[in-house]
MARLUM-848134 format. One line per field, with one value per residue: residue in three letters; residue number from 0; x, y, z of N, C-alpha, C in turn; chain. Coordinates in nm, 2 decimals. Atoms other than C-alpha are relative to their C-alpha. Layout:
BEGIN
residu	(ALA,...)
num	(NUM,...)
n_xx	(X,...)
n_yy	(Y,...)
n_zz	(Z,...)
ca_xx	(X,...)
ca_yy	(Y,...)
ca_zz	(Z,...)
c_xx	(X,...)
c_yy	(Y,...)
c_zz	(Z,...)
chaine	(A,...)
END
This chain:
BEGIN
residu	(UNK,UNK,UNK,UNK,UNK,UNK,UNK,UNK,UNK,UNK,UNK,UNK,UNK,UNK,UNK,UNK,UNK,UNK,UNK,UNK,UNK,UNK,UNK,UNK,UNK,UNK,UNK,UNK,UNK,UNK,UNK,UNK,UNK,UNK,UNK,UNK,UNK,UNK,UNK,UNK,UNK,UNK,UNK,UNK,UNK,UNK,UNK,UNK,UNK,UNK,UNK,UNK,UNK,UNK,UNK,UNK,UNK,UNK,UNK,UNK,UNK,UNK,UNK,UNK,UNK,UNK,UNK,UNK,UNK,UNK,UNK,UNK,UNK,UNK,UNK,UNK,UNK,UNK,UNK,UNK,UNK,UNK,UNK,UNK,UNK,UNK,UNK,UNK,UNK,UNK,UNK,UNK,UNK,UNK,UNK,UNK,UNK,UNK,UNK,UNK,UNK,UNK,UNK,UNK,UNK,UNK,UNK)
num	(0,1,2,3,4,5,6,7,8,9,10,11,12,13,14,15,16,17,18,19,20,21,22,23,24,25,26,27,28,29,30,31,32,33,34,35,36,37,38,39,40,41,42,43,44,45,46,47,48,49,50,51,52,53,54,55,56,57,58,59,60,61,62,63,64,65,66,67,68,69,70,71,72,73,74,75,76,77,78,79,80,81,82,83,84,85,86,87,88,89,90,91,92,93,94,95,96,97,98,99,100,101,102,103,104,105,106)
n_xx	(-0.13,0.00,-0.01,-0.14,-0.09,0.03,-0.04,-0.15,-0.05,0.03,-0.09,-0.13,0.01,0.01,-0.13,-0.09,0.04,-0.04,-0.15,-0.03,0.05,-0.07,-0.08,0.03,0.12,0.12,0.00,0.10,0.14,0.02,-0.04,0.10,0.15,0.06,-0.01,0.10,0.13,0.01,0.02,0.13,0.10,-0.01,0.05,0.14,0.06,0.00,0.08,0.13,0.05,-0.04,0.08,-0.06,-0.13,0.02,0.04,-0.13,-0.08,0.06,-0.04,-0.14,-0.02,0.05,-0.10,-0.12,0.03,0.00,-0.14,-0.06,0.05,-0.06,-0.15,-0.01,0.04,-0.10,-0.12,0.03,0.04,-0.12,-0.06,0.08,0.05,-0.10,0.00,0.10,0.13,0.01,0.02,0.13,0.09,-0.02,0.06,0.15,0.05,-0.02,0.12,0.13,0.00,0.01,0.13,0.11,-0.01,0.04,0.15,0.07,-0.01,0.03,0.15)
n_yy	(0.04,-0.04,-0.15,-0.03,0.04,-0.09,-0.13,-0.01,0.00,-0.13,-0.10,0.01,-0.04,-0.14,-0.05,0.00,-0.11,-0.12,-0.02,-0.05,-0.14,-0.11,0.01,0.11,-0.03,0.06,0.15,0.04,0.01,0.14,0.10,0.09,-0.02,0.06,0.14,0.05,-0.02,0.11,0.13,0.00,0.02,0.13,0.10,-0.03,0.05,0.14,0.05,-0.04,-0.03,-0.12,-0.11,-0.05,-0.06,-0.12,-0.10,-0.04,-0.08,-0.13,-0.06,-0.03,-0.12,-0.12,-0.04,-0.06,-0.13,-0.08,-0.02,-0.10,-0.13,-0.04,-0.03,-0.13,-0.10,0.00,-0.09,-0.14,-0.02,0.01,-0.13,-0.11,0.03,0.08,0.15,0.07,-0.04,0.03,0.14,0.04,-0.05,0.09,0.14,-0.02,-0.01,0.14,0.08,-0.05,0.03,0.15,0.05,-0.05,0.07,0.13,0.00,-0.03,0.11,0.14,0.01)
n_zz	(0.05,0.14,0.01,-0.04,0.11,0.11,-0.04,0.00,0.14,0.07,-0.06,0.06,0.14,0.00,-0.05,0.11,0.09,-0.07,0.01,0.14,0.02,-0.05,-0.12,-0.10,-0.07,0.07,-0.01,-0.11,0.05,0.06,-0.10,-0.07,0.02,0.12,0.00,-0.10,0.06,0.10,-0.06,-0.06,0.11,0.06,-0.10,-0.01,0.12,0.00,-0.11,0.00,0.14,0.06,-0.04,-0.12,0.04,0.07,-0.09,-0.07,0.10,0.01,-0.12,0.01,0.10,-0.07,-0.10,0.08,0.05,-0.12,-0.03,0.09,-0.04,-0.13,0.02,0.06,-0.10,-0.11,0.04,-0.04,-0.13,-0.09,0.01,-0.06,-0.13,-0.08,0.03,-0.06,0.05,0.15,0.02,-0.04,0.10,0.11,-0.03,-0.01,0.14,0.05,-0.05,0.06,0.15,0.01,-0.05,0.09,0.13,-0.03,-0.02,0.13,0.10,-0.06,-0.04)
ca_xx	(0.95,0.87,0.82,1.16,1.34,1.17,1.23,1.60,1.66,1.49,1.69,2.01,1.90,1.80,2.12,2.32,2.13,2.19,2.57,2.56,2.41,2.59,2.57,2.58,2.30,2.05,2.16,1.94,1.63,1.69,1.77,1.49,1.15,1.09,1.22,1.01,0.71,0.76,0.80,0.49,0.29,0.42,0.33,-0.01,-0.09,0.00,-0.18,-0.49,-0.52,-0.46,-0.74,-0.59,-0.25,-0.39,-0.55,-0.21,-0.04,-0.28,-0.21,0.16,0.13,-0.08,0.18,0.46,0.27,0.22,0.59,0.68,0.45,0.59,0.95,0.89,0.71,0.97,1.25,1.08,0.92,1.25,1.40,1.12,1.01,1.33,1.41,1.16,0.85,0.93,0.97,0.65,0.47,0.61,0.51,0.16,0.12,0.26,-0.01,-0.29,-0.20,-0.14,-0.45,-0.67,-0.54,-0.58,-0.94,-1.02,-0.89,-0.97,-1.35)
ca_yy	(-3.27,-3.21,-2.84,-2.82,-3.00,-2.79,-2.47,-2.55,-2.64,-2.32,-2.11,-2.25,-2.19,-1.83,-1.77,-1.88,-1.64,-1.37,-1.43,-1.34,-1.00,-0.67,-0.48,-0.73,-0.55,-0.69,-1.05,-1.06,-1.01,-1.36,-1.53,-1.66,-1.50,-1.60,-1.95,-2.01,-1.87,-2.11,-2.41,-2.31,-2.28,-2.61,-2.80,-2.62,-2.71,-3.07,-3.11,-2.90,-2.82,-2.54,-2.32,-2.28,-2.22,-1.96,-1.77,-1.78,-1.65,-1.36,-1.28,-1.29,-1.05,-0.81,-0.81,-0.75,-0.46,-0.32,-0.36,-0.16,0.12,0.12,0.12,0.42,0.60,0.49,0.68,1.01,0.94,0.84,1.16,1.38,1.20,1.02,0.65,0.53,0.73,0.70,0.33,0.29,0.50,0.28,-0.05,0.09,0.17,-0.18,-0.34,-0.12,-0.16,-0.53,-0.60,-0.38,-0.54,-0.88,-0.81,-0.67,-0.96,-1.25,-1.19)
ca_zz	(-0.09,-0.45,-0.40,-0.22,-0.51,-0.77,-0.58,-0.52,-0.88,-1.00,-0.75,-0.89,-1.25,-1.17,-0.97,-1.27,-1.49,-1.24,-1.26,-1.63,-1.57,-1.52,-1.29,-1.01,-0.84,-1.09,-1.01,-0.69,-0.90,-1.05,-0.72,-0.50,-0.57,-0.93,-0.88,-0.57,-0.75,-1.04,-0.82,-0.62,-0.94,-1.07,-0.75,-0.72,-1.08,-1.03,-0.70,-0.73,-1.10,-1.33,-1.21,-0.87,-1.02,-1.25,-0.96,-0.77,-1.09,-1.11,-0.75,-0.81,-1.11,-0.90,-0.63,-0.89,-1.04,-0.69,-0.63,-0.94,-0.84,-0.48,-0.60,-0.82,-0.54,-0.29,-0.48,-0.42,-0.09,0.08,-0.06,0.07,0.39,0.51,0.51,0.76,0.66,0.29,0.31,0.51,0.25,-0.03,0.14,0.21,-0.16,-0.25,-0.03,-0.16,-0.53,-0.50,-0.30,-0.53,-0.85,-0.69,-0.59,-0.93,-1.13,-0.89,-0.87)
c_xx	(0.02,0.02,0.14,0.10,-0.02,0.05,0.16,0.06,-0.02,0.09,0.14,0.00,-0.01,0.13,0.10,-0.03,0.04,0.15,0.04,-0.03,0.10,-0.09,-0.04,-0.12,-0.13,0.00,-0.10,-0.14,-0.03,0.03,-0.11,-0.14,-0.06,0.01,-0.10,-0.14,-0.03,-0.02,-0.13,-0.11,0.00,-0.07,-0.15,-0.07,-0.01,-0.09,-0.15,-0.06,0.04,-0.08,0.05,0.13,-0.02,-0.04,0.13,0.09,-0.05,0.04,0.15,0.03,-0.05,0.10,0.12,-0.03,0.00,0.14,0.07,-0.05,0.07,0.14,0.01,-0.04,0.10,0.12,-0.03,-0.04,0.11,0.07,-0.07,-0.03,0.11,-0.02,-0.12,-0.14,-0.02,-0.02,-0.14,-0.11,0.00,-0.06,-0.15,-0.05,0.01,-0.12,-0.13,-0.01,-0.02,-0.13,-0.12,0.00,-0.04,-0.15,-0.07,0.01,-0.03,-0.15,-0.05)
c_yy	(0.04,0.15,0.05,-0.03,0.10,0.14,0.01,0.00,0.13,0.11,-0.01,0.05,0.16,0.07,0.00,0.10,0.13,0.03,0.06,0.14,0.10,0.11,-0.11,0.02,-0.06,-0.15,-0.05,-0.01,-0.14,-0.10,-0.08,0.02,-0.06,-0.15,-0.07,0.01,-0.11,-0.13,-0.01,-0.02,-0.14,-0.10,0.02,-0.06,-0.15,-0.06,0.04,0.05,0.14,0.12,0.07,0.06,0.13,0.12,0.04,0.09,0.14,0.08,0.04,0.12,0.13,0.05,0.06,0.14,0.10,0.04,0.11,0.14,0.05,0.03,0.14,0.11,0.01,0.09,0.14,0.01,-0.01,0.13,0.11,-0.03,-0.07,-0.15,-0.07,0.03,-0.03,-0.14,-0.05,0.04,-0.09,-0.14,0.01,0.00,-0.14,-0.08,0.04,-0.03,-0.15,-0.06,0.05,-0.07,-0.15,-0.02,0.02,-0.11,-0.14,0.00,-0.13)
c_zz	(-0.14,-0.02,0.04,-0.11,-0.12,0.03,0.00,-0.14,-0.07,0.06,-0.06,-0.14,0.00,0.05,-0.11,-0.10,0.06,-0.01,-0.13,-0.01,0.06,0.01,0.09,0.08,-0.05,0.03,0.11,-0.05,-0.05,0.10,0.05,-0.05,-0.12,0.00,0.10,-0.05,-0.10,0.06,0.07,-0.10,-0.06,0.09,0.01,-0.12,0.00,0.11,-0.01,-0.13,-0.04,0.04,0.12,-0.03,-0.07,0.10,0.08,-0.09,-0.01,0.12,0.00,-0.10,0.06,0.10,-0.07,-0.05,0.12,0.04,-0.09,0.03,0.13,-0.02,-0.07,0.10,0.11,-0.03,0.05,0.15,0.10,-0.01,0.08,0.15,0.09,-0.02,0.06,-0.05,-0.15,-0.03,0.04,-0.10,-0.12,0.02,0.01,-0.14,-0.06,0.04,-0.07,-0.15,-0.02,0.03,-0.10,-0.13,0.02,0.01,-0.13,-0.10,0.05,0.04,-0.03)
chaine	(A,A,A,A,A,A,A,A,A,A,A,A,A,A,A,A,A,A,A,A,A,A,A,A,A,A,A,A,A,A,A,A,A,A,A,A,A,A,A,A,A,A,A,A,A,A,A,A,A,A,A,A,A,A,A,A,A,A,A,A,A,A,A,A,A,A,A,A,A,A,A,A,A,A,A,A,A,A,A,A,A,A,A,A,A,A,A,A,A,A,A,A,A,A,A,A,A,A,A,A,A,A,A,A,A,A,A)
END
């Protein structure tokens, strides 16, 4: 219940921040994912301690770094390979980069 309340509150706060941004396409960045991640970290920290929350935060950062690499690759791969194969290539890179960084930093 606490996680849902924190997540809902954070979603509203990030959505309000997104309303202030131009172009509107950037507003989605501040909608759900960051607020749910913050709520999850807050609840994890309160329930299991800061060590567990720190490990989750490192995993989130690794996934975000993988997403940046995949997004940059996706631009070219979709142009060259078409929508389906280019998207699959980008998602594969996202998983590989995120998992590799996560494994590297969560030893």
